[in-house]
C-alpha positions as CSV (number, residue, x, y, z in Angstrom):
1,M,0.0,0.0,0.0
2,R,1.2,3.5,-0.8
3,P,2.3,5.4,2.3
4,K,-0.2,7.9,3.6
5,F,2.3,10.6,3.2
6,A,2.5,9.9,-0.6
7,T,-1.2,10.8,-0.9
8,L,-0.7,13.8,1.2
9,A,2.2,15.1,-0.8
10,A,0.5,14.6,-4.1
11,A,-2.6,16.2,-2.8
12,A,-0.7,19.2,-1.4
13,C,1.2,19.7,-4.6
14,L,-2.0,19.6,-6.6
15,A,-3.6,21.9,-4.1
16,L,-0.9,24.5,-4.6
17,N,-1.4,24.3,-8.3
18,A,-5.1,24.7,-7.7
19,F,-4.5,28.3,-6.4
20,V,-4.1,29.3,-10.1
21,V,-7.6,28.4,-11.0
22,V,-9.2,31.8,-11.7
23,P,-8.4,33.4,-15.0
24,A,-5.9,36.2,-14.5
25,P,-6.2,39.5,-16.4
26,A,-3.7,40.0,-19.2
27,A,-1.7,42.4,-17.2
28,Q,-1.0,39.7,-14.6
29,M,0.4,37.3,-17.2
30,N,3.8,38.8,-16.6
31,L,4.9,37.4,-13.3
32,P,5.7,40.0,-10.7
33,A,9.3,40.3,-9.7
34,L,10.5,39.6,-6.2
35,G,10.1,42.6,-3.9
36,E,7.3,44.2,-6.0
37,A,4.2,45.4,-4.1
38,E,2.0,42.6,-5.6
39,A,3.9,39.9,-3.7
40,D,3.1,41.6,-0.4
41,A,-0.5,40.2,-0.6
42,F,1.1,37.0,0.8
43,S,4.2,38.1,2.8
44,I,7.2,36.1,3.7
45,D,6.1,36.0,7.3
46,D,2.8,34.6,6.2
47,E,4.6,32.0,4.1
48,R,6.8,30.9,7.0
49,K,3.8,30.6,9.3
50,L,1.9,28.5,6.8
51,G,4.9,26.3,6.2
52,E,5.4,25.7,9.9
53,Q,1.7,24.8,10.3
54,I,2.0,22.3,7.5
55,M,5.2,20.8,8.8
56,R,3.8,20.3,12.3
57,Q,1.4,17.8,10.6
58,I,3.9,16.2,8.3
59,R,6.9,15.6,10.6
60,P,5.3,12.9,12.8
61,D,4.3,10.8,9.7
62,P,6.4,7.6,9.5
63,A,7.0,8.2,5.8
64,V,9.2,11.2,6.7
65,I,12.5,9.5,7.5
66,D,15.8,10.6,8.8
67,D,18.5,8.4,7.3
68,P,21.7,10.2,8.3
69,V,23.7,9.1,5.3
70,L,21.0,9.9,2.7
71,L,19.9,13.1,4.4
72,E,23.5,14.4,4.5
73,Y,23.8,13.6,0.7
74,L,20.6,15.5,0.0
75,Q,21.5,18.4,2.2
76,G,24.9,18.6,0.5
77,I,23.2,19.1,-2.9
78,F,20.5,21.4,-1.5
79,G,23.1,23.5,0.4
80,R,25.3,24.0,-2.7
81,L,22.2,25.1,-4.7
82,H,21.0,27.4,-1.9
83,D,24.4,29.1,-1.7
84,A,24.5,29.6,-5.4
85,A,21.0,31.1,-5.4
86,I,22.2,33.6,-2.8
87,K,25.3,34.4,-4.9
88,L,23.1,35.0,-7.9
89,G,20.8,37.3,-6.0
90,N,17.8,34.9,-6.3
91,I,17.3,34.9,-2.5
92,S,16.6,38.2,-0.8
93,P,18.0,38.9,2.6
94,E,14.5,38.7,4.1
95,Q,13.9,35.3,2.6
96,E,17.3,34.0,3.8
97,E,16.5,35.1,7.3
98,K,12.9,34.0,7.6
99,L,12.5,30.9,5.5
100,A,13.5,27.4,6.8
101,W,15.5,26.2,3.8
102,E,15.0,22.6,5.0
103,P,14.9,19.5,2.7
104,F,13.5,16.3,4.1
105,L,13.3,12.7,2.9
106,V,10.1,10.8,2.1
107,Q,10.1,7.0,2.1
108,D,8.2,6.6,-1.2
109,T,9.1,4.7,-4.3
110,E,7.7,7.4,-6.7
111,F,9.9,9.8,-8.6
112,N,8.9,13.1,-7.0
113,A,10.1,16.2,-5.2
114,F,7.9,19.1,-4.1
115,A,8.3,22.6,-2.6
116,L,6.1,23.6,0.3
117,P,5.5,27.1,1.7
118,G,8.2,28.4,4.1
119,G,11.2,27.0,2.4
120,Y,10.5,23.3,3.0
121,M,11.2,20.7,0.3
122,G,10.3,17.0,0.3
123,V,12.3,14.6,-1.8
124,N,11.2,11.0,-2.3
125,L,13.6,8.2,-2.1
126,G,12.3,7.2,-5.6
127,L,13.9,10.3,-7.0
128,I,17.3,9.5,-5.6
129,A,17.0,5.9,-6.8
130,A,16.0,6.9,-10.4
131,A,18.4,9.9,-11.0
132,G,21.3,8.7,-13.1
133,S,23.8,11.1,-11.6
134,R,24.2,13.8,-9.0
135,D,23.8,16.4,-11.7
136,E,20.4,15.0,-12.7
137,M,19.2,15.0,-9.1
138,A,20.5,18.5,-8.7
139,S,18.4,19.6,-11.7
140,V,15.1,18.5,-10.0
141,I,16.1,20.0,-6.6
142,G,17.2,23.2,-8.3
143,H,13.9,23.5,-10.1
144,E,11.9,23.0,-6.9
145,L,14.3,25.4,-5.0
146,S,13.5,28.0,-7.7
147,H,9.8,27.6,-7.0
148,I,10.6,28.7,-3.5
149,T,13.1,31.5,-4.3
150,Q,10.8,33.0,-6.9
151,R,7.8,32.9,-4.5
152,H,5.5,31.1,-6.9
153,I,3.0,30.4,-4.1
154,A,2.8,34.1,-3.3
155,R,2.4,34.8,-7.0
156,S,-0.5,32.3,-7.2
157,M,-2.1,34.2,-4.4
158,V,-1.7,37.5,-6.2
159,A,-3.1,36.0,-9.4
160,N,-6.2,35.0,-7.6
161,K,-7.4,37.9,-5.5
162,H,-10.2,35.8,-4.1
163,Q,-7.9,33.5,-2.2
164,S,-6.6,34.3,1.2
165,M,-4.0,32.8,3.4
166,V,-6.7,31.4,5.7
167,T,-8.4,29.7,2.8
168,M,-5.1,28.3,1.6
169,A,-4.2,26.9,5.0
170,A,-7.6,25.5,5.5
171,M,-7.5,23.6,2.2
172,L,-4.0,22.2,2.8
173,L,-4.7,21.2,6.4
174,G,-8.0,19.7,5.2
175,L,-6.0,17.6,2.7
176,I,-3.6,16.5,5.5
177,F,-6.4,15.3,7.8
178,S,-8.3,13.6,5.0
179,A,-5.1,11.9,3.7
180,K,-4.7,10.4,7.2
181,S,-8.3,9.2,7.3
182,R,-9.4,5.8,6.2
183,N,-11.2,7.1,3.2
184,G,-8.7,7.3,0.4
185,D,-11.2,9.1,-1.9
186,V,-11.5,12.2,0.3
187,P,-8.2,13.9,-0.7
188,M,-8.7,13.5,-4.4
189,A,-12.3,14.8,-4.0
190,V,-10.9,18.0,-2.5
191,V,-8.3,18.3,-5.2
192,T,-10.7,17.5,-8.0
193,S,-13.1,20.3,-6.9
194,G,-10.3,22.7,-7.6
195,Q,-9.1,21.1,-10.8
196,A,-12.5,21.2,-12.3
197,A,-12.4,25.0,-12.5
198,M,-9.1,25.0,-14.4
199,A,-9.4,26.3,-18.0
200,T,-7.0,26.4,-20.9
201,G,-6.2,30.1,-20.4
202,Q,-5.2,29.5,-16.8
203,L,-2.6,27.0,-17.7
204,T,-0.5,29.7,-19.3
205,F,0.4,31.1,-15.9
206,S,1.6,27.9,-14.4
207,R,3.6,27.1,-17.5
208,Q,5.3,30.4,-17.1
209,M,6.2,29.4,-13.5
210,E,7.6,26.1,-14.8
211,T,9.6,27.8,-17.4
212,E,10.9,30.3,-14.8
213,A,11.8,27.4,-12.4
214,D,13.6,25.6,-15.3
215,T,15.6,28.7,-16.2
216,F,16.5,29.8,-12.7
217,G,17.1,26.1,-11.6
218,Q,19.6,25.4,-14.4
219,E,21.4,28.7,-13.8
220,V,21.7,27.9,-10.1
221,M,22.9,24.3,-10.6
222,T,25.6,25.5,-13.0
223,E,26.7,28.2,-10.6
224,A,26.8,25.6,-7.8
225,G,29.3,23.5,-9.9
226,F,26.9,20.9,-11.3
227,S,27.0,20.1,-15.0
228,P,24.4,22.2,-16.8
229,S,23.6,19.1,-19.0
230,G,22.1,17.5,-15.9
231,M,18.7,19.1,-16.5
232,A,18.7,18.2,-20.2
233,D,19.7,14.6,-19.3
234,M,17.0,14.3,-16.7
235,F,14.4,15.7,-19.1
236,G,15.5,13.2,-21.7
237,R,15.2,10.3,-19.2
238,L,11.7,11.5,-18.2
239,E,10.6,12.1,-21.8
240,E,11.4,8.4,-22.5
241,V,9.4,7.4,-19.4
242,S,6.4,9.5,-20.3
243,R,6.4,8.2,-23.8
244,L,6.4,4.6,-22.7
245,N,3.9,5.2,-19.9
246,D,5.1,6.0,-16.4
247,S,2.9,3.4,-14.6
248,N,2.0,6.0,-12.0
249,Q,5.5,6.0,-10.6
250,Y,6.4,9.5,-11.8
251,P,4.0,12.0,-10.3
252,W,6.6,14.7,-10.9
253,L,5.7,14.3,-14.6
254,R,2.1,15.0,-14.0
255,S,2.6,18.2,-11.8
256,H,5.5,19.3,-14.1
257,P,4.4,18.1,-17.6
258,L,7.2,18.0,-20.2
259,T,6.8,19.8,-23.4
260,I,9.0,20.0,-26.5
261,E,9.8,23.6,-25.6
262,R,10.9,22.8,-22.1
263,I,13.2,20.0,-23.3
264,A,14.7,22.0,-26.1
265,A,15.3,25.0,-23.9
266,A,17.1,22.9,-21.3
267,R,19.3,21.4,-24.0
268,L,20.1,24.8,-25.5
269,R,21.0,26.2,-22.0
270,A,23.2,23.2,-21.4
271,R,25.2,23.8,-24.6
272,E,25.6,27.5,-23.7
273,G,26.5,26.8,-20.0
274,K,29.9,26.2,-18.5
275,P,31.2,22.6,-19.2
276,Q,32.4,20.6,-16.2
277,D,36.2,20.7,-15.9
278,P,37.5,17.1,-16.4
279,A,40.5,17.9,-14.2
280,T,38.2,18.1,-11.2
281,S,36.1,15.1,-12.1
282,H,35.7,12.3,-9.6
283,I,33.8,9.1,-9.3
284,T,31.0,10.3,-7.0
285,E,29.1,8.6,-4.2
286,H,25.8,8.9,-6.2
287,S,25.8,5.3,-7.2
288,L,26.0,4.3,-3.5
289,M,23.2,6.7,-2.6
290,R,21.0,5.3,-5.4
291,A,21.5,1.9,-4.1
292,R,20.8,2.9,-0.5
293,A,17.6,4.7,-1.5
294,R,16.5,1.5,-3.3
295,A,17.2,-0.6,-0.3
296,L,15.3,1.7,2.1
297,M,12.3,2.5,-0.1
298,D,11.3,-1.1,-0.6
299,T,12.3,-3.4,2.2
300,S,10.4,-6.5,1.1
301,D,12.4,-9.7,1.0
302,V,11.8,-9.9,-2.8
303,A,13.3,-6.5,-3.4
304,L,16.3,-7.0,-1.1
305,R,17.1,-10.4,-2.5
306,R,17.0,-8.9,-6.0
307,M,19.7,-6.4,-4.9
308,Q,21.7,-9.2,-3.4
309,G,21.6,-11.0,-6.7
310,Q,22.7,-8.0,-8.7
311,A,25.7,-7.6,-6.5
312,R,26.6,-11.3,-7.0
313,L,26.4,-11.2,-10.8
314,N,29.7,-11.6,-12.5
315,V,29.1,-9.1,-15.3
316,P,31.6,-6.5,-16.6
317,L,31.0,-3.2,-14.7
318,N,33.1,-0.1,-14.3
319,D,34.3,0.6,-10.8
320,A,31.6,3.1,-10.0
321,Q,28.9,0.7,-11.0
322,R,30.6,-2.2,-9.2
323,L,30.8,-0.1,-6.0
324,G,27.1,0.8,-6.2
325,A,26.1,-2.8,-6.7
326,L,28.2,-4.0,-3.8
327,Y,26.9,-1.2,-1.5
328,G,23.3,-2.0,-2.4
329,G,23.9,-5.8,-2.0
330,A,25.5,-5.3,1.4
331,R,22.7,-2.9,2.6
332,A,20.1,-5.4,1.4
333,S,22.0,-8.3,3.1
334,I,21.8,-6.3,6.4
335,G,18.1,-5.9,6.0
336,L,17.8,-9.6,5.4
337,R,20.1,-10.3,8.4
338,D,22.4,-12.2,6.1
339,F,25.5,-10.8,7.8
340,D,28.1,-13.0,6.3
341,S,27.1,-11.9,2.8
342,A,27.1,-8.2,3.9
343,T,30.6,-8.6,5.4
344,A,31.9,-10.3,2.2
345,M,30.4,-7.6,-0.1
346,I,31.9,-4.8,2.0
347,A,35.3,-6.5,1.8
348,Q,35.0,-6.8,-2.0
349,A,34.2,-3.1,-2.2
350,E,37.2,-2.2,-0.1
351,D,39.3,-4.3,-2.5
352,V,37.9,-2.4,-5.5
353,L,38.6,0.9,-3.7
354,A,42.2,-0.1,-3.0
355,K,42.9,-1.3,-6.6
356,H,41.3,1.8,-8.1
357,A,43.4,4.1,-5.9
358,A,46.5,2.2,-6.9
359,A,45.6,2.4,-10.6
360,V,45.0,6.2,-10.4
361,A,48.3,6.7,-8.7
362,A,50.1,4.7,-11.4
363,Q,48.3,6.6,-14.1
364,D,49.4,10.0,-12.5
365,S,52.9,8.7,-12.1
366,G,53.0,7.6,-15.7
367,A,51.8,11.0,-16.8
368,R,54.9,12.6,-15.3
369,Q,57.3,10.2,-17.2
370,P,58.8,11.2,-20.5
371,P,56.5,10.4,-23.4
372,A,57.0,7.0,-25.0
373,P,57.9,6.6,-28.7
374,P,54.8,6.9,-30.9
375,A,54.9,3.2,-31.8
376,Q,54.6,2.2,-28.2
377,V,51.7,4.6,-27.3
378,V,48.6,2.8,-26.0
379,V,45.5,4.8,-25.5
380,T,43.7,3.8,-22.3
381,P,40.6,5.3,-20.7
382,R,41.4,7.9,-18.1
383,L,40.7,6.9,-14.5
384,Y,39.3,9.5,-12.2
385,P,39.8,9.5,-8.4
386,I,37.0,8.3,-6.1
387,E,35.5,10.8,-3.7
388,P,36.6,10.2,-0.1
389,E,33.0,10.0,0.9
390,V,32.7,6.7,-0.9
391,A,35.2,5.0,1.5
392,R,33.5,6.7,4.4
393,D,30.1,5.4,3.4
394,F,31.4,1.8,3.3
395,A,33.0,2.4,6.7
396,L,29.6,3.6,8.1
397,L,27.9,0.5,6.4
398,R,30.3,-1.7,8.3
399,V,29.2,-0.1,11.5
400,E,25.6,-0.7,10.6
401,E,26.4,-4.4,9.9
402,A,28.2,-4.9,13.2
403,V,25.5,-3.2,15.2
404,A,22.7,-5.2,13.5
405,R,24.8,-8.4,14.2
406,R,25.2,-7.3,17.9
407,A,28.8,-8.4,17.8
408,A,30.7,-6.2,20.3
409,P,34.3,-6.8,19.0
410,E,33.2,-6.1,15.4
411,I,31.4,-3.0,16.5
412,V,34.6,-1.7,18.2
413,A,36.7,-2.4,15.1
414,A,34.1,-0.8,12.8
415,V,33.9,2.4,14.9
416,A,37.8,2.6,15.0
417,A,37.8,2.5,11.2
418,L,35.8,5.8,11.2
419,G,38.8,7.6,12.5
420,Q,38.3,11.3,13.4
421,D,35.3,11.8,11.1
422,R,33.0,14.3,12.9
423,S,30.2,14.4,10.4
424,R,26.6,13.9,11.6
425,P,26.4,10.4,10.1
426,A,29.6,9.4,12.0
427,L,28.4,11.0,15.2
428,L,25.1,9.2,15.1
429,A,26.8,5.9,14.0
430,R,29.1,6.1,17.1
431,A,26.0,6.5,19.3
432,D,24.3,3.6,17.6
433,A,27.4,1.6,18.1
434,A,27.6,2.4,21.8
435,I,23.9,1.5,22.3
436,G,24.6,-1.7,20.3
437,R,27.5,-2.6,22.6
438,A,25.3,-2.1,25.7
439,A,22.6,-4.3,24.1
440,A,25.2,-6.9,23.5
441,R,26.1,-6.8,27.2
442,D,29.6,-5.5,26.5
443,P,31.0,-4.7,30.0
444,S,33.3,-2.0,28.5
445,A,30.5,-0.1,26.8
446,G,30.2,2.6,29.5
447,P,33.0,4.9,28.2
448,A,31.6,4.8,24.7
449,L,28.1,5.6,25.9
450,Q,29.4,8.5,28.0
451,E,31.5,9.8,25.1
452,S,28.4,9.7,22.9
453,V,26.3,11.5,25.5
454,E,28.8,14.3,25.6
455,S,29.2,14.5,21.8
456,L,25.4,14.5,21.2
457,Q,24.8,17.1,24.0
458,T,27.2,19.4,22.2
459,W,25.6,18.7,18.8
460,V,22.0,19.3,19.9
461,A,23.0,22.6,21.6
462,L,23.8,23.7,18.0
463,H,21.1,21.8,16.3
464,P,18.1,21.8,18.7
465,R,15.6,20.5,16.0
466,D,17.5,17.2,15.4
467,V,15.0,14.6,16.5
468,L,17.2,11.6,15.9
469,A,20.1,13.1,17.8
470,W,17.9,13.8,20.8
471,T,16.5,10.3,20.6
472,L,19.9,8.7,20.6
473,L,21.0,11.0,23.4
474,S,18.2,9.6,25.5
475,Q,19.1,6.0,24.6
476,C,22.7,6.6,25.5
477,A,21.9,8.3,28.8
478,E,19.5,5.7,30.0
479,P,21.9,2.7,30.5
480,L,24.3,5.1,32.3
481,G,21.6,5.7,34.9
482,Q,21.2,9.4,33.8
483,K,17.4,9.2,34.1
484,L,16.7,12.9,34.0
485,R,18.9,13.6,31.1
486,A,17.3,10.7,29.2
487,I,13.8,12.0,30.0
488,R,14.6,15.5,28.9
489,A,16.2,14.3,25.7
490,E,13.1,12.3,24.9
491,A,10.9,15.3,25.6
492,E,13.1,17.5,23.3
493,A,12.7,14.8,20.5
494,H,8.9,15.1,20.8
495,A,9.1,18.9,20.8
496,A,11.4,19.0,17.7
497,Q,8.9,16.8,15.9
498,G,6.1,19.2,16.7
499,D,4.5,17.0,19.4
500,L,4.2,19.5,22.2
501,V,1.7,17.3,24.1
502,G,4.2,14.5,24.2
503,A,7.1,16.8,25.1
504,I,5.1,18.3,28.0
505,D,4.1,14.9,29.2
506,R,7.7,13.7,29.4
507,L,8.9,16.9,31.1
508,R,6.2,16.5,33.8
509,A,7.4,12.9,34.3
510,G,10.9,14.4,34.8
511,Q,9.6,16.8,37.3
512,K,7.9,14.0,39.2
513,L,11.2,12.1,39.3
514,T,13.0,15.0,40.8
515,R,10.8,14.7,43.9
516,S,11.6,11.1,44.4
517,G,15.2,11.4,45.7
518,K,18.7,12.4,44.7
519,V,18.7,14.1,41.3
520,D,20.9,16.2,39.1
521,F,19.9,19.7,40.0
522,V,21.2,21.2,36.8
523,E,19.0,18.9,34.7
524,A,16.1,19.5,37.1
525,S,16.3,23.2,36.7
526,I,16.5,22.9,32.9
527,I,13.4,20.7,32.9
528,D,11.4,23.2,35.0
529,A,12.4,26.1,32.7
530,R,11.7,24.1,29.5
531,L,8.3,22.9,30.8
532,R,7.2,26.5,31.5
533,E,8.4,27.5,28.0
534,L,6.6,24.8,26.2
535,E,3.4,25.3,28.1
536,T,3.5,29.0,27.2
537,I,4.0,28.0,23.5
538,R,1.1,25.6,23.7
539,R,-1.3,28.1,25.2
540,E,-0.3,30.6,22.5
541,L,-1.0,28.1,19.8
542,M,-4.4,27.2,21.2
543,K,-5.3,30.9,21.6
544,N,-4.5,31.5,18.0
545,G,-6.4,28.4,16.8
546,R,-3.3,26.9,15.3
547,D,-2.9,24.0,17.6
548,G,-3.2,21.5,14.8
549,D,-2.6,18.2,16.5
550,L,-3.1,19.6,20.0
551,P,-6.2,18.7,22.0
């Protein structure tokens, strides 16, 4: 069955399109530029408030996942595009300050990405799995980012003077609640009522938006260092899919219909753009992330065994393809609890990495030697270095395998192989490893747990909305007997996810514990202050009628 969130996302995207349903006067066919008075009808403050209201409903949905490795990969692409948009002047100082600029992952097999009000962007695992390269993926994300930077939702509001923010919020939230109901026909009924009013003349405005998002998106991705041909390549891939029938797996095609003009314009801009410098080329981690997305979006035994089989096939592949197949096979093997196969595939991948590095070194050394006589020249394909993230991703995968196996010695060795990596995936992997050692009854797990508590406490001080980090902090503190810290971390995880009721409940449990005996007075005072703060926020939300999931 399709995740509930998939219905919600599709309905929300269609709902946003439905705001361009009243014929606009000819004078409004030219989209207003950012900062013009027309855009003030739906201010940036209004947009942020609406986005936060929507996200409070979306975040708790199980389909919204935080896979540290994939999320870091997505944030890396999104961050480069965001920085390039600022450099090009596409993001105003007010937008940069007030909007969230937050991408998130959706566990859905469909090829889709969608922009929401307030600077939020959802990206399906199906998009990552289908994109042939990081450049292709960047083209879709750049397109959606441009919908945000060019304030297309605000422009839709301007085009339809009869719509208000209240109406828009009510429609979107109605879609959210109906999508979570048992009646699957309700969301589409709401959407259809809006679509029925759409006429041929009104499509011109949305097509202008799509053209603008294409143009700005391709410019931004080029400025960010991605190949400008990525958008043309993606459109070519989607054109083939749409021609053959997308089997309902490509909703992005339906909300962003391809036309000959869009495809031709993307190809023309790619020819005119800056080509990628071969001297800076690397084998990227995209093939690994495609495989990881496939393993996480469909966890059925059939799908995982298929990935295992692909990794075992003895077919000629280049090193990038081979590494992707082995990574996917190892991740699938972990899901199947076939740990021996996972270990063997990771070892094979490490062997490929070592041989490729040696071959690149030999190639570079040969390039510095005097040229051979013409008769002895043998033309061989140039080998490119492999990004260091690829080796890091396999090291993280080895930690996943050891933790899933609950083998304390293997966990210790896998964590040691991470070295001094201080990235978020490594930080959370070390915490998972410490918890895994405690679960495996490793008597020496205490120092690792305490180290993770301290590292995570530092991290959440800088990233207070990191739900997974707060959750792991709670799980690391509990076996150390740090009851109050564990309860407070659990409460903060609820709060970061938008569940104020759950957060307040846990903080009250912490207050009750402080009365039962010897406690950490620092933690106790923090709990008291935080409880008062969240109760004030909750009362304010209820007063304004924006309590959403609050009783």
